[in-house]
Residue, then its C-alpha position, 0 to 999 in steps of 0.5 A: x500500499x502506498x500511502x501517499x495515494x490516500x494522503x493525496x485526496x486527505x484535502x478533498x475530503x475534507x473539503x466534502x466533509x466540511x460542507x456535508x457536517x457544516x461544522x469544522x470539528x465535526x468534519x475533521x473528525x469525519x475525516x478523521x474516521x474515514x481515514x482511518x476505516x480506509x486503511x483498516x479496509x485497505x485491503x478491500x480496495x480493488x487495484x485499478x478502480x478509482x481510489x477517490x470514489x472509494x473513500x468519497x464511499x466511505x465517508x458517506x457510509x461513515x457520516x450516515x452512521x454518524x447522524x444514526x448513531x446521533x439520531x441527528x435528521x438534520x444538519x444544524x442549520x446555523x453552522x458555519x461550512x467552509x467551501x475552498x475554492x469558492x468565489x471570495x468576492x461577496x461575501x454575503x452570497x457566499x454566505x447565502x450559498x452556504x445556508x441555502x445548501x445546509x436547507x437542501x435535503x442530505x441526498x441532494x446536498x451529497x450529490x450537489x457536492x460531489x458532481x458539483x465541488x469535487x466533479x466526480x462524474x455521475x457514475x462515480x457519484x453513482x458508486x460513491x454514494x451507493x445509487x444508481x446512476x439514475x438516482x444521482x441525476x434526478x437528486x441533482x435536478x432536483x438539488x440544483x432547482x431547488x437551490x436556484x430557488x433558494x438563492x433567489x429568494x423564492x419559496x421553495x415549492x415543490x410540483x408533486x399531485x395527489x395520486x389515487 
């Protein structure tokens, strides 16, 4: 095992963890737990497969397990998320984006972050989240729409119809 392969992914894992957890201390714990599990389970990684997607899948599973353990169904909306690489020209807009991301359902936020921020392909995001590609695409579409509505100040409405 080449530990440099794992170390090279730490900045991306940290960025994703901060966006998921919404708190830098929880994010640090999540990255540490992810790295511990990745090292302990490294023998399960298939050579030639995408290590980045594998590590994001581990982080996703650790995050879900932590939520279940704490019995939290929603993230603290007041927590500040730090998104590296985001435009810094308008701090108020960045703050609004962070708040809007935290208001999205976890499933939509995860897909938006993996595809939009981490630039994973749909297939890689599908693998990391253990869901079909079609699910990734629909969550991404709904998440983008809801995020756009939240950022524009429009009421987040759904177009669901009652089916009998």
